[in-house]
C-alpha positions as CSV (number, residue, x, y, z in Angstrom):
1,M,-31.5,14.6,-14.4
2,K,-32.1,17.8,-12.6
3,K,-35.5,18.5,-11.1
4,M,-37.2,21.7,-12.3
5,L,-36.6,24.4,-9.8
6,L,-39.8,25.5,-8.1
7,T,-38.6,28.7,-6.5
8,T,-40.3,31.8,-8.1
9,T,-38.9,35.2,-8.6
10,A,-41.2,36.6,-6.0
11,A,-40.1,34.2,-3.4
12,L,-36.5,35.0,-4.1
13,L,-37.2,38.7,-3.7
14,V,-38.9,38.1,-0.4
15,A,-35.9,36.0,0.7
16,G,-33.5,38.7,-0.4
17,S,-35.4,41.5,1.4
18,A,-35.3,39.3,4.6
19,M,-31.5,39.1,4.5
20,A,-30.6,42.7,3.7
21,E,-27.2,42.3,5.4
22,D,-24.1,41.3,3.4
23,V,-23.5,37.7,2.6
24,K,-20.0,36.7,3.5
25,I,-18.1,33.9,1.7
26,G,-14.8,32.6,3.1
27,V,-11.7,32.3,0.9
28,S,-9.7,29.8,2.9
29,L,-6.3,29.4,1.1
30,A,-2.6,29.0,1.8
31,F,-1.5,32.6,1.8
32,T,1.6,31.5,3.6
33,G,3.5,28.2,3.2
34,P,4.8,26.1,0.3
35,L,2.2,27.3,-2.2
36,E,1.9,31.0,-1.2
37,S,2.9,32.2,-4.7
38,M,-0.3,30.5,-6.1
39,A,-2.8,31.7,-3.4
40,P,-3.2,35.3,-4.4
41,H,-4.2,34.5,-8.0
42,M,-6.6,31.9,-6.7
43,A,-8.2,34.3,-4.2
44,A,-8.5,36.9,-6.9
45,G,-10.3,34.4,-9.1
46,A,-12.8,33.6,-6.4
47,E,-13.3,37.3,-5.5
48,L,-13.9,38.1,-9.2
49,A,-16.9,35.9,-9.2
50,M,-18.2,37.5,-6.0
51,K,-17.7,41.0,-7.5
52,E,-19.6,40.0,-10.6
53,V,-22.5,38.6,-8.7
54,T,-22.7,41.7,-6.4
55,E,-22.6,44.1,-9.4
56,S,-25.4,42.1,-11.1
57,G,-27.7,42.9,-8.1
58,K,-29.5,39.6,-8.7
59,L,-28.5,37.3,-5.9
60,L,-31.5,36.7,-3.6
61,G,-33.0,40.0,-4.4
62,G,-29.8,42.1,-4.4
63,V,-27.6,41.1,-1.5
64,T,-23.9,42.1,-1.5
65,V,-21.3,39.3,-1.4
66,V,-18.3,40.0,0.7
67,P,-15.2,37.8,0.6
68,V,-13.4,37.1,3.8
69,R,-9.9,35.7,3.5
70,G,-8.3,33.1,5.8
71,D,-4.8,31.6,5.8
72,T,-4.6,27.8,5.9
73,T,-0.8,27.6,5.6
74,C,-1.2,24.4,3.5
75,I,0.8,22.3,5.9
76,D,-0.6,23.1,9.4
77,A,-3.9,21.3,10.0
78,A,-4.4,23.1,13.4
79,A,-3.9,26.5,11.8
80,A,-6.3,25.6,9.0
81,T,-8.9,24.4,11.5
82,A,-8.6,27.6,13.5
83,T,-9.0,29.6,10.3
84,A,-12.2,27.8,9.4
85,E,-13.5,28.1,12.9
86,R,-13.0,31.9,12.7
87,L,-14.6,32.2,9.3
88,I,-17.7,30.4,10.5
89,T,-18.2,31.4,14.1
90,V,-16.7,34.9,14.1
91,E,-17.1,36.2,10.5
92,G,-20.4,34.4,9.9
93,V,-19.6,33.2,6.4
94,K,-22.2,31.2,4.5
95,G,-19.9,29.1,2.4
96,I,-16.1,28.5,2.0
97,V,-14.0,28.5,-1.1
98,G,-11.2,26.1,0.1
99,G,-9.2,24.6,1.4
100,M,-6.2,24.7,-0.8
101,C,-4.0,21.7,0.1
102,S,-5.5,18.2,0.7
103,G,-4.5,17.6,4.3
104,E,-5.7,20.9,5.7
105,T,-8.8,20.7,3.6
106,G,-9.7,17.4,5.2
107,A,-9.0,18.8,8.7
108,Q,-11.2,21.8,8.0
109,L,-14.0,19.6,6.7
110,E,-13.9,17.1,9.5
111,N,-13.3,19.4,12.5
112,V,-15.3,22.5,11.5
113,A,-17.4,22.4,8.4
114,M,-19.2,19.2,9.1
115,P,-20.0,20.0,12.8
116,N,-21.3,23.5,11.7
117,G,-23.1,22.3,8.5
118,M,-20.9,24.5,6.2
119,V,-20.4,24.0,2.5
120,M,-16.8,23.9,1.3
121,I,-15.8,23.9,-2.4
122,S,-12.1,23.4,-2.9
123,P,-10.5,24.6,-6.1
124,S,-7.3,22.6,-5.6
125,A,-7.3,19.8,-3.0
126,T,-6.7,16.8,-5.1
127,S,-5.9,13.8,-2.8
128,P,-7.8,10.7,-3.9
129,A,-8.6,10.1,-0.2
130,L,-11.0,13.0,-0.3
131,T,-13.2,11.2,-2.7
132,S,-14.5,8.7,-0.1
133,K,-14.2,11.0,3.0
134,E,-17.4,11.4,4.9
135,D,-18.8,14.9,4.3
136,N,-22.5,14.9,4.9
137,G,-22.9,16.2,1.4
138,L,-21.1,19.5,2.2
139,F,-17.8,19.1,0.3
140,F,-17.2,19.6,-3.4
141,R,-14.2,20.3,-5.5
142,T,-13.7,21.9,-8.9
143,A,-10.3,20.2,-9.3
144,P,-10.1,16.6,-10.3
145,S,-8.7,13.9,-8.0
146,D,-5.0,12.9,-8.4
147,A,-6.2,9.5,-9.3
148,R,-7.1,11.0,-12.7
149,Q,-3.9,13.2,-12.8
150,S,-1.8,10.0,-12.2
151,E,-3.3,8.4,-15.3
152,V,-2.6,11.4,-17.4
153,M,1.0,11.8,-16.1
154,A,1.7,8.1,-16.7
155,D,0.5,8.4,-20.3
156,I,2.6,11.6,-21.0
157,I,5.8,10.0,-19.6
158,L,5.4,6.8,-21.6
159,E,4.5,8.7,-24.8
160,K,7.9,10.4,-24.4
161,G,9.6,7.0,-24.4
162,I,10.6,7.2,-20.7
163,S,10.3,3.7,-19.3
164,S,11.7,4.2,-15.8
165,V,11.5,7.1,-13.3
166,A,12.4,7.8,-9.7
167,V,9.7,9.5,-7.6
168,T,10.0,11.9,-4.7
169,Y,7.0,13.3,-2.9
170,T,6.3,15.8,-0.2
171,N,5.4,13.8,2.9
172,N,1.7,14.7,3.3
173,D,-1.7,13.6,2.0
174,Y,-1.3,15.4,-1.3
175,G,2.2,14.1,-2.0
176,K,1.7,10.5,-0.9
177,G,-1.7,10.2,-2.5
178,L,-0.3,11.4,-5.8
179,A,2.9,9.3,-5.7
180,D,1.1,6.1,-4.8
181,A,-1.6,6.6,-7.5
182,F,1.0,7.4,-10.1
183,E,3.1,4.4,-9.3
184,A,0.1,2.1,-9.7
185,A,-0.9,3.8,-13.0
186,Y,2.6,3.9,-14.4
187,T,3.5,0.3,-13.6
188,A,0.2,-1.0,-14.8
189,K,1.0,0.6,-18.2
190,G,4.5,-1.0,-18.3
191,G,6.7,1.6,-16.7
192,K,9.1,1.0,-13.8
193,V,9.4,3.1,-10.7
194,T,12.9,2.7,-9.3
195,I,12.2,4.4,-6.0
196,N,9.1,6.1,-4.4
197,A,10.5,8.1,-1.5
198,P,9.2,11.0,0.7
199,H,10.9,14.3,1.4
200,E,10.1,16.7,4.2
201,D,9.5,20.4,3.4
202,G,11.6,23.1,5.0
203,K,14.9,21.3,5.3
204,A,18.2,23.1,4.7
205,D,19.9,20.1,3.1
206,Y,18.4,17.4,0.8
207,A,21.7,15.6,0.0
208,A,20.6,12.3,1.6
209,E,17.3,12.3,-0.4
210,I,19.0,13.1,-3.6
211,G,21.7,10.5,-3.0
212,A,19.0,7.8,-2.6
213,L,17.2,9.0,-5.7
214,A,20.4,9.0,-7.8
215,A,21.4,5.6,-6.6
216,A,18.0,4.1,-7.6
217,G,18.4,5.7,-11.0
218,G,15.7,6.3,-13.7
219,D,15.4,8.3,-16.9
220,A,13.6,11.2,-15.2
221,L,12.7,12.3,-11.7
222,V,9.0,12.8,-10.8
223,V,8.7,15.6,-8.2
224,A,5.4,15.4,-6.5
225,G,6.1,18.4,-4.3
226,Y,5.6,22.2,-3.9
227,V,7.4,24.7,-6.1
228,D,7.8,27.2,-3.2
229,Q,9.3,24.5,-0.9
230,G,11.1,21.2,-0.9
231,G,10.2,20.4,-4.5
232,S,12.4,23.2,-5.8
233,A,15.2,22.3,-3.4
234,I,15.1,18.7,-4.6
235,I,15.5,19.9,-8.2
236,R,18.3,22.3,-7.4
237,G,20.2,19.6,-5.6
238,A,19.6,17.1,-8.4
239,L,20.9,19.6,-10.9
240,D,24.0,20.5,-8.8
241,Q,24.9,16.9,-8.3
242,G,24.2,15.8,-11.9
243,A,21.7,13.2,-10.6
244,F,18.9,14.0,-13.1
245,S,18.4,16.5,-15.9
246,T,14.7,15.8,-16.8
247,F,12.0,16.4,-14.3
248,V,8.3,15.5,-14.3
249,L,6.2,18.3,-12.8
250,P,2.7,17.7,-11.4
251,D,0.4,20.5,-10.5
252,G,2.1,21.6,-7.2
253,M,5.3,22.3,-9.1
254,V,3.8,24.4,-11.9
255,G,3.9,28.1,-11.3
256,A,5.8,31.3,-11.8
257,K,8.4,30.3,-9.2
258,L,9.5,27.4,-11.5
259,E,10.6,29.9,-14.1
260,E,12.2,32.1,-11.5
261,N,14.1,29.3,-9.8
262,F,15.4,27.4,-12.8
263,G,14.7,29.1,-16.1
264,S,16.3,27.2,-19.0
265,E,18.2,24.9,-16.6
266,I,15.3,22.5,-16.8
267,D,14.3,22.9,-20.4
268,G,12.7,19.7,-21.7
269,S,11.2,18.9,-18.3
270,F,7.4,18.5,-18.5
271,G,4.2,18.0,-16.6
272,Q,0.6,18.7,-16.2
273,L,-2.0,20.5,-14.1
274,P,-5.8,20.6,-14.1
275,D,-6.9,23.3,-16.6
276,S,-9.1,23.6,-19.6
277,M,-9.4,25.3,-22.9
278,G,-12.2,26.9,-24.8
279,D,-14.7,29.8,-24.5
280,G,-14.9,29.6,-20.7
281,K,-11.2,29.8,-20.2
282,A,-10.9,32.7,-22.7
283,K,-13.7,34.6,-21.2
284,F,-12.2,34.2,-17.7
285,A,-8.8,35.4,-19.0
286,A,-10.4,38.5,-20.6
287,M,-12.1,39.4,-17.3
288,A,-9.0,39.1,-15.1
289,D,-7.8,42.3,-13.6
290,G,-4.6,42.5,-11.7
291,F,-3.9,38.8,-11.5
292,D,-2.7,35.9,-13.7
293,P,-5.7,34.0,-15.1
294,T,-3.4,31.3,-16.3
295,G,-2.1,30.7,-12.8
296,A,-2.8,27.2,-11.4
297,Y,-6.3,26.9,-10.1
298,S,-7.3,30.5,-10.5
299,G,-10.2,29.5,-12.8
300,E,-11.2,26.7,-10.5
301,A,-11.4,29.2,-7.7
302,Y,-13.7,31.4,-9.7
303,D,-15.8,28.4,-10.4
304,A,-15.9,27.3,-6.7
305,A,-17.2,30.7,-5.7
306,A,-19.7,30.8,-8.5
307,L,-21.2,27.4,-7.6
308,I,-21.7,28.5,-4.0
309,M,-23.7,31.6,-5.1
310,L,-25.6,29.8,-7.8
311,A,-26.6,27.1,-5.4
312,M,-27.8,29.7,-3.0
313,Q,-30.0,31.2,-5.7
314,A,-31.4,27.8,-6.7
315,A,-32.3,27.0,-3.1
316,G,-33.6,30.5,-2.3
317,T,-31.4,30.7,0.8
318,T,-27.9,31.1,2.2
319,D,-28.4,28.2,4.6
320,A,-25.7,25.7,3.6
321,N,-27.6,22.7,4.9
322,V,-30.3,23.6,2.3
323,Y,-28.3,24.9,-0.7
324,K,-25.8,22.0,-0.6
325,D,-28.4,19.9,-2.4
326,K,-28.4,22.3,-5.3
327,V,-24.7,22.4,-6.1
328,M,-24.7,19.3,-8.3
329,D,-27.9,20.6,-10.0
330,V,-26.4,24.0,-11.1
331,A,-23.1,22.4,-12.1
332,N,-24.4,19.8,-14.5
333,A,-26.7,19.4,-17.5
334,P,-29.4,19.8,-18.4
335,G,-29.8,23.5,-18.6
336,E,-28.6,26.7,-20.2
337,P,-24.8,26.7,-20.5
338,I,-23.2,29.4,-18.3
339,L,-19.7,30.8,-18.8
340,P,-17.6,33.4,-16.9
341,G,-19.2,36.8,-17.2
342,E,-22.7,35.3,-17.3
343,L,-23.4,34.9,-13.6
344,G,-26.1,37.6,-13.7
345,K,-27.8,35.8,-16.5
346,A,-27.6,32.5,-14.5
347,L,-29.1,34.1,-11.5
348,E,-32.0,35.4,-13.6
349,L,-32.7,32.0,-15.0
350,L,-32.6,30.3,-11.6
351,A,-35.0,33.0,-10.2
352,A,-37.4,32.2,-13.0
353,G,-37.3,28.5,-12.1
354,Q,-35.2,27.4,-15.1
355,D,-32.2,25.0,-15.2
356,I,-28.6,26.0,-15.8
357,D,-25.5,24.0,-16.7
358,Y,-22.6,25.9,-15.2
359,Q,-19.5,25.3,-17.2
360,G,-17.4,28.2,-16.0
361,A,-13.7,28.8,-16.5
362,S,-12.7,25.1,-16.1
363,S,-15.4,23.3,-18.0
364,V,-17.1,22.2,-14.8
365,E,-18.7,18.8,-14.7
366,L,-19.2,17.3,-11.3
367,I,-19.2,13.5,-10.9
368,G,-19.6,11.0,-8.2
369,P,-19.4,12.6,-4.7
370,G,-19.1,16.1,-6.1
371,E,-15.7,16.4,-7.7
372,S,-14.5,17.5,-11.2
373,A,-14.2,15.0,-13.9
374,G,-11.2,17.1,-15.0
375,T,-9.2,18.1,-18.0
376,F,-5.5,18.8,-17.9
377,R,-3.1,21.2,-19.5
378,E,0.2,19.6,-20.6
379,I,3.2,21.8,-20.2
380,E,6.9,21.7,-21.1
381,M,9.8,23.9,-20.0
382,K,11.0,25.7,-23.2
383,D,13.5,28.6,-23.3
384,G,13.1,29.0,-19.5
385,K,9.3,29.4,-19.7
386,V,6.3,27.2,-18.9
387,D,5.0,26.4,-22.4
388,T,1.5,24.9,-23.0
389,V,1.7,21.8,-25.2
390,G,-1.9,20.9,-25.3
391,Y,-4.9,19.6,-23.3
392,R,-6.1,16.1,-22.5
């Protein structure tokens, strides 16, 4: 149960007048690297929420929210750590939307966010290892853990009558965590994994990896990789060698690049990514201006930014060590349901000491240590396009 918020409108107005300067929020995503095609749409989603709040004039008495971007590269923990350090110590951000990939997110959290008492809300870091990582109550994510995605993926594969698969994964926290969780889920449900092998991103030749996958066999190839990197190279090699014709595509492989790289060559391949349907998703899509609202994790990025600002309002401060305790409150029932486009209304309710239940673009419901319970969009390649099959 939420506790009734005690902050009054007057107190919030005083707080707002005391912090007349802009409030900066970091957008720490992989603008370069193996997921660079996804990052701009995610950043635009987060910045849309900040623009909405600024234009409402209702956050802490009317402060302006300014996004500050930082590149995490996805794969370079040192670069991601340096980015987080800059955002906090040089730019003075009061919260961070990010990281984007699991390994660099963990590095930012451990090396920078925790020592500096900074809230991070990731829209896309999905490694199961992050669930139990020490975070001092500072880390949340609007994307579900890959432990959940693995169960969904196993169900979809088996429902299609596929009883054996080969698995290749990008050799990092995201790929290994997803591959291991999937193998456990799939085998527990009666499926067979013929091989579960890593691949390194950035290689010029994947012939050896494809040869090993082909030798192991399987009715389909699960590619737990990145669409802008080795994942696509693996698919290309498998097609060229006639090793596999059906590919299972988790979240890191679902994007516009999939259509650009393969088109109808992989028709019939399928997969899933965290996403939702309903009024929240539709309202977010209607608000999008200049970016793809259906892009992977763009709605989750909007929600991550929104939760940071709503928690600030609930706590009456931009101090992350204080407002971190309000994130779960504003994200969950009881309270007035809040959808995209209603952030001004939410700020008013919080200022009046009332509860809200932020649902946002991705049907937010935070469980356990502050991560999304998660719904998934099931996709299939059809006529060279990513086609939505349904939600589960």
